Backbone as numpy.savetxt, mean C-alpha at the origin, in Angstrom:
# Nx Ny Nz CAx CAy CAz Cx Cy Cz
57.08 34.74 46.39 56.86 33.77 45.35 56.13 34.45 44.22
56.62 34.24 43.07 56.06 34.92 41.90 55.21 33.94 41.11
53.97 34.34 40.78 53.07 33.47 40.05 53.11 33.76 38.56
53.73 34.81 38.17 53.77 35.16 36.77 52.59 36.00 36.33
51.68 36.26 37.23 50.51 37.07 36.92 50.75 38.49 37.44
50.83 39.38 36.52 50.94 40.79 36.89 49.60 41.43 36.67
49.40 42.63 37.25 48.11 43.28 37.00 47.84 43.43 35.52
48.86 43.65 34.74 48.66 43.81 33.30 48.23 42.49 32.65
48.87 41.39 32.99 48.49 40.10 32.41 47.14 39.64 32.93
46.80 39.97 34.16 45.48 39.63 34.70 44.39 40.35 33.94
44.62 41.60 33.60 43.65 42.39 32.85 43.48 41.81 31.44
44.59 41.44 30.84 44.55 40.84 29.51 43.82 39.50 29.54
44.07 38.74 30.61 43.43 37.43 30.76 41.92 37.57 30.90
41.46 38.55 31.68 40.03 38.79 31.85 39.39 39.22 30.52
40.08 40.06 29.78 39.57 40.50 28.47 39.45 39.31 27.53
40.44 38.46 27.54 40.42 37.27 26.69 39.28 36.34 27.11
39.08 36.18 28.41 37.98 35.34 28.91 36.63 35.88 28.44
36.47 37.22 28.49 35.22 37.83 28.02 35.02 37.60 26.54
36.09 37.71 25.77 35.99 37.53 24.31 35.58 36.11 23.99
36.09 35.14 24.70 35.76 33.74 24.45 34.39 33.41 25.04
34.09 33.91 26.22 32.87 33.57 26.92 31.64 34.18 26.27
31.72 35.38 25.78 30.56 36.06 25.20 29.98 35.30 24.01
30.77 34.91 23.00 30.18 34.13 21.90 29.64 32.78 22.38
30.35 32.16 23.32 29.89 30.88 23.83 28.56 31.04 24.55
28.42 32.08 25.34 27.17 32.37 26.02 26.05 32.64 25.02
26.34 33.40 23.99 25.33 33.68 22.95 24.88 32.39 22.27
25.83 31.51 22.01 25.51 30.23 21.36 24.61 29.38 22.25
24.91 29.31 23.53 24.11 28.54 24.47 22.71 29.12 24.60
22.62 30.44 24.74 21.30 31.07 24.84 20.48 30.88 23.57
21.12 30.98 22.44 20.43 30.78 21.16 19.89 29.35 21.06
20.67 28.39 21.46 20.24 26.99 21.43 19.06 26.76 22.36
19.13 27.30 23.56 18.03 27.14 24.51 16.76 27.78 23.98
16.88 28.99 23.42 15.72 29.68 22.86 15.12 28.88 21.70
15.96 28.36 20.83 15.49 27.56 19.68 14.77 26.32 20.14
15.31 25.65 21.14 14.69 24.43 21.64 13.33 24.73 22.28
13.24 25.85 22.99 11.95 26.24 23.59 10.91 26.51 22.52
11.33 27.22 21.48 10.40 27.54 20.38 9.96 26.26 19.67
10.89 25.34 19.47 10.57 24.09 18.81 9.58 23.28 19.64
9.78 23.27 20.97 8.88 22.53 21.86 7.48 23.13 21.86
7.38 24.44 21.69 6.08 25.10 21.70 5.35 24.95 20.38
6.09 24.71 19.31 5.48 24.56 18.00 4.83 23.20 17.90
3.62 23.14 17.39 2.93 21.87 17.24 3.57 21.05 16.14
3.68 19.76 16.37 4.18 18.85 15.36 3.10 18.71 14.30
3.47 18.80 13.00 2.45 18.69 11.97 1.81 17.30 11.98
0.51 17.26 11.82 -0.22 16.01 11.77 -0.41 15.59 10.31
0.19 14.48 9.95 0.05 13.98 8.58 -1.18 13.10 8.52
-1.95 13.21 7.44 -3.13 12.36 7.33 -2.72 10.90 7.21
-3.55 10.03 7.74 -3.28 8.60 7.61 -3.35 8.21 6.15
-2.68 7.13 5.82 -2.69 6.64 4.44 -4.14 6.48 3.98
-4.46 7.03 2.83 -5.81 6.94 2.30 -6.14 5.48 1.97
-7.34 5.06 2.33 -7.77 3.70 2.02 -8.98 3.74 1.12
-9.21 2.61 0.46 -10.30 2.50 -0.50 -10.99 1.16 -0.36
-12.15 1.08 -1.00 -12.91 -0.16 -1.08 -13.00 -0.57 -2.54
-12.64 -1.81 -2.82 -12.72 -2.35 -4.17 -13.82 -3.40 -4.19
-14.83 -3.18 -5.05 -15.92 -4.13 -5.22 -15.76 -4.80 -6.57
-15.77 -6.14 -6.57 -15.62 -6.91 -7.80 -16.91 -7.68 -8.04
-17.54 -7.40 -9.17 -18.75 -8.13 -9.57 -18.34 -9.15 -10.62
-18.81 -10.38 -10.45 -18.43 -11.46 -11.36 -19.67 -11.93 -12.10
-19.56 -11.95 -13.42 -20.67 -12.37 -14.27 -20.18 -13.46 -15.23
-21.12 -14.03 -15.99 -20.77 -15.03 -16.99 -20.51 -16.40 -16.41
-21.00 -16.67 -15.22 -20.80 -17.97 -14.57 -21.77 -18.96 -15.21
-21.27 -20.12 -15.65 -22.12 -21.04 -16.42 -23.01 -21.95 -15.56
-22.65 -22.17 -14.28 -23.48 -22.99 -13.40 -23.17 -22.66 -11.95
-24.05 -23.06 -11.02 -23.84 -22.72 -9.61 -22.96 -23.72 -8.85
-22.39 -24.69 -9.54 -21.55 -25.70 -8.86 -20.30 -25.05 -8.27
-19.88 -25.52 -7.11 -18.63 -25.07 -6.52 -18.68 -23.64 -6.03
-17.53 -22.96 -6.13 -17.44 -21.57 -5.73 -16.38 -20.87 -6.59
-16.16 -19.63 -6.30 -15.14 -18.86 -7.01 -13.94 -18.65 -6.09
-12.75 -18.77 -6.61 -11.52 -18.47 -5.86 -10.99 -17.17 -6.43
-10.92 -16.14 -5.58 -10.54 -14.80 -6.02 -9.21 -14.43 -5.37
-8.25 -13.99 -6.19 -6.95 -13.54 -5.69 -6.79 -12.07 -6.00
-6.45 -11.30 -4.97 -6.18 -9.87 -5.11 -4.67 -9.68 -4.99
-4.09 -8.99 -5.96 -2.65 -8.73 -5.97 -2.39 -7.24 -5.98
-1.27 -6.87 -5.36 -0.80 -5.49 -5.42 0.65 -5.54 -5.88
0.95 -4.82 -6.93 2.29 -4.82 -7.50 2.77 -6.24 -7.76
1.90 -7.07 -8.30 2.18 -8.46 -8.68 2.41 -9.39 -7.49
2.14 -8.96 -6.26 2.26 -9.80 -5.07 0.86 -10.07 -4.52
0.55 -11.33 -4.24 -0.78 -11.68 -3.74 -0.99 -11.07 -2.36
-2.09 -10.34 -2.24 -2.46 -9.68 -0.99 -3.47 -10.54 -0.21
-4.43 -11.08 -0.93 -5.51 -11.81 -0.27 -6.13 -12.80 -1.24
-6.56 -13.95 -0.70 -7.27 -14.97 -1.47 -8.58 -15.25 -0.74
-9.67 -15.28 -1.50 -10.99 -15.55 -0.89 -11.75 -16.57 -1.72
-12.64 -17.30 -1.01 -13.61 -18.16 -1.67 -14.94 -17.42 -1.63
-15.60 -17.35 -2.77 -16.84 -16.59 -2.88 -17.94 -17.50 -3.39
-19.10 -17.43 -2.75 -20.25 -18.22 -3.17 -20.89 -17.63 -4.42
-21.48 -18.50 -5.20 -22.18 -18.10 -6.43 -23.67 -18.00 -6.12
-24.31 -16.93 -6.56 -25.76 -16.79 -6.41 -26.40 -17.71 -7.45
-27.09 -18.78 -7.03 -27.64 -19.73 -8.00 -28.77 -19.17 -8.85
-29.45 -18.13 -8.38 -30.55 -17.55 -9.16 -30.03 -16.68 -10.31
-29.01 -15.88 -10.03 -28.52 -14.93 -11.05 -27.23 -15.39 -11.72
-26.61 -16.46 -11.18 -25.31 -16.93 -11.65 -24.29 -15.78 -11.69
-24.28 -15.02 -10.60 -23.32 -13.94 -10.43 -22.74 -14.05 -9.02
-21.74 -13.24 -8.76 -21.14 -13.19 -7.42 -20.54 -11.81 -7.23
-20.24 -11.51 -5.99 -19.62 -10.22 -5.68 -18.70 -10.40 -4.48
-17.57 -9.71 -4.52 -16.63 -9.71 -3.40 -16.19 -8.27 -3.16
-16.08 -7.91 -1.87 -15.71 -6.55 -1.50 -14.43 -6.60 -0.67
-13.43 -5.84 -1.10 -12.18 -5.69 -0.37 -12.18 -4.28 0.21
-12.32 -4.17 1.52 -12.40 -2.86 2.17 -11.09 -2.54 2.88
-10.83 -1.25 3.06 -9.66 -0.81 3.81 -8.34 -1.02 3.10
-8.36 -1.04 1.78 -7.12 -1.23 1.01 -6.36 0.08 0.90
-5.05 0.07 1.13 -4.27 1.28 0.87 -4.34 1.59 -0.62
-4.45 2.84 -0.97 -4.55 3.19 -2.38 -3.28 2.78 -3.11
-3.46 2.35 -4.35 -2.33 1.87 -5.15 -2.83 1.15 -6.38
-1.97 0.31 -6.94 -2.29 -0.44 -8.15 -2.52 -1.90 -7.76
-3.67 -2.43 -8.16 -4.08 -3.79 -7.82 -4.50 -4.53 -9.09
-4.58 -5.85 -8.97 -5.12 -6.69 -10.03 -5.90 -7.82 -9.37
-6.92 -8.32 -10.08 -7.75 -9.41 -9.56 -7.71 -10.56 -10.56
-7.51 -11.76 -10.05 -7.56 -12.98 -10.85 -8.49 -13.93 -10.14
-9.35 -14.62 -10.87 -10.27 -15.55 -10.24 -10.55 -16.72 -11.16
-11.05 -17.81 -10.56 -11.49 -18.94 -11.36 -12.67 -19.61 -10.67
-13.45 -20.32 -11.48 -14.64 -21.02 -11.02 -14.20 -22.44 -10.63
-14.09 -22.69 -9.36 -13.65 -23.99 -8.85 -14.87 -24.91 -8.75
-15.27 -25.45 -9.90 -16.50 -26.25 -9.97 -16.43 -27.52 -9.13
-15.27 -28.16 -9.07 -15.16 -29.42 -8.34 -14.56 -29.25 -6.94
-14.39 -28.00 -6.49 -13.91 -27.66 -5.14 -12.57 -28.32 -4.77
-11.66 -28.44 -5.75 -10.35 -29.00 -5.43 -9.29 -27.92 -5.18
-9.69 -26.65 -5.24 -8.78 -25.55 -4.91 -7.81 -25.15 -5.99
-7.97 -25.70 -7.20 -7.06 -25.33 -8.29 -7.82 -25.23 -9.60
-7.25 -24.48 -10.52 -7.82 -24.34 -11.86 -7.43 -25.57 -12.66
-8.41 -26.41 -12.95 -8.13 -27.63 -13.69 -7.95 -27.31 -15.17
-6.98 -28.00 -15.78 -6.74 -27.79 -17.20 -6.66 -29.14 -17.89
-6.89 -29.10 -19.19 -6.87 -30.33 -19.98 -5.70 -30.33 -20.94
-5.95 -30.84 -22.11 -4.94 -30.97 -23.15 -4.31 -29.62 -23.47
-3.01 -29.58 -23.52 -2.24 -28.37 -23.84 -2.45 -27.24 -22.83
-2.90 -27.57 -21.63 -3.04 -26.55 -20.59 -4.28 -25.68 -20.72
-5.20 -26.08 -21.58 -6.43 -25.29 -21.75 -7.33 -25.50 -20.52
-7.74 -24.43 -19.86 -8.56 -24.56 -18.64 -9.89 -25.25 -18.88
-10.25 -26.13 -17.94 -11.55 -26.81 -17.98 -12.59 -26.01 -17.20
-12.13 -25.10 -16.34 -13.02 -24.29 -15.53 -12.91 -22.83 -15.97
-13.94 -22.06 -15.65 -13.94 -20.65 -16.03 -12.93 -19.84 -15.22
-12.44 -18.77 -15.83 -11.47 -17.89 -15.17 -11.68 -16.48 -15.67
-11.08 -15.53 -14.99 -11.18 -14.14 -15.42 -10.16 -13.27 -14.72
-9.92 -12.11 -15.31 -8.97 -11.14 -14.78 -9.61 -9.76 -14.77
-9.13 -8.89 -13.90 -9.60 -7.51 -13.93 -9.24 -6.91 -15.29
-10.05 -6.00 -15.75 -9.97 -5.35 -17.07 -10.35 -6.28 -18.21
-10.75 -7.53 -17.91 -11.24 -8.48 -18.90 -10.37 -8.57 -20.16
-9.10 -8.93 -20.04 -8.28 -9.09 -21.25 -8.84 -10.23 -22.10
-8.57 -10.24 -23.40 -9.15 -11.26 -24.28 -8.64 -12.68 -23.98
-9.43 -13.67 -24.41 -9.08 -15.08 -24.23 -7.86 -15.42 -25.07
-6.90 -16.12 -24.45 -5.69 -16.56 -25.16 -4.99 -17.60 -24.30
-4.06 -18.31 -24.87 -3.26 -19.25 -24.09 -2.29 -18.47 -23.23
-2.21 -18.82 -21.98 -1.31 -18.12 -21.07 -2.00 -16.94 -20.40
-1.45 -16.59 -19.27 -2.00 -15.48 -18.48 -1.58 -14.13 -19.08
-2.43 -13.11 -18.93 -2.05 -11.78 -19.41 -0.96 -11.18 -18.53
-0.33 -10.14 -19.02 0.67 -9.42 -18.23 -0.03 -8.64 -17.13
0.68 -8.43 -16.04 0.11 -7.71 -14.90 -0.40 -6.34 -15.31
0.33 -5.66 -16.17 -0.06 -4.31 -16.59 -1.42 -4.31 -17.30
-1.78 -5.40 -17.96 -3.08 -5.48 -18.65 -4.23 -5.61 -17.66
-3.94 -6.11 -16.47 -5.00 -6.36 -15.50 -5.01 -5.34 -14.36
-4.09 -4.40 -14.40 -3.91 -3.45 -13.30 -5.08 -2.47 -13.16
-5.51 -2.29 -11.92 -6.54 -1.31 -11.57 -5.91 -0.26 -10.68
-6.09 1.00 -11.00 -5.56 2.07 -10.16 -6.62 2.43 -9.13
-6.31 2.16 -7.88 -7.25 2.42 -6.79 -6.81 3.71 -6.11
-7.40 4.84 -6.55 -7.00 6.15 -6.02 -8.20 7.00 -5.62
-9.31 6.34 -5.35 -10.53 7.01 -4.93 -11.15 6.19 -3.80
-12.09 6.74 -3.07 -12.66 6.00 -1.93 -13.29 4.66 -2.30
-13.94 4.60 -3.47 -14.60 3.35 -3.88 -14.38 3.13 -5.37
-14.16 1.87 -5.72 -14.04 1.48 -7.12 -14.77 0.17 -7.30
-15.62 0.10 -8.33 -16.33 -1.13 -8.66 -15.90 -1.56 -10.05
-15.58 -2.84 -10.17 -15.18 -3.38 -11.46 -15.96 -4.67 -11.69
-16.11 -5.03 -12.95 -16.82 -6.27 -13.31 -15.87 -7.17 -14.07
-15.90 -8.44 -13.72 -15.10 -9.45 -14.41 -16.04 -10.48 -15.00
-15.91 -10.72 -16.28 -16.73 -11.73 -16.95 -15.88 -12.97 -17.13
-16.40 -14.12 -16.64 -15.65 -15.36 -16.72 -15.51 -15.84 -18.17
-14.39 -16.49 -18.43 -14.10 -17.06 -19.75 -14.09 -18.58 -19.59
-14.83 -19.24 -20.48 -14.84 -20.71 -20.53 -14.41 -21.10 -21.94
-13.60 -22.16 -22.05 -13.15 -22.61 -23.37 -14.14 -23.60 -23.94
């Protein structure tokens, strides 16, 4: 029975197997070596997102009635709302926002004298209660643009002062 394999074809077949197997073996060994080296290399440790503390001092409060409602925004989205007590002796207040990711923020607040949770307004929408924004933009009808009130928080601590506006 003839298999078709002669000593000459068997020799050629072995040579062909070596030619194909050698590069394949090199590729496998190279991959294994690379994976071992990668496993031994330490993964880089990236620092955690830097955080900051923003302190807001509020001045120009006309009386100790009620409290202050403070809104902190980041990129024009409200991050946090707080009620802050007024110091009756100094007619000032302070609020501290700790652990904030660094970025651009704005603060808006109003003096809620009657504790109804909203900025009361009268004729033509003119506020009856005091209000203020970060960077203290000038008094005018309507709210300032976000860019006018933006604070860049890129250091461990930032303190800003807001003076209330009453009409």
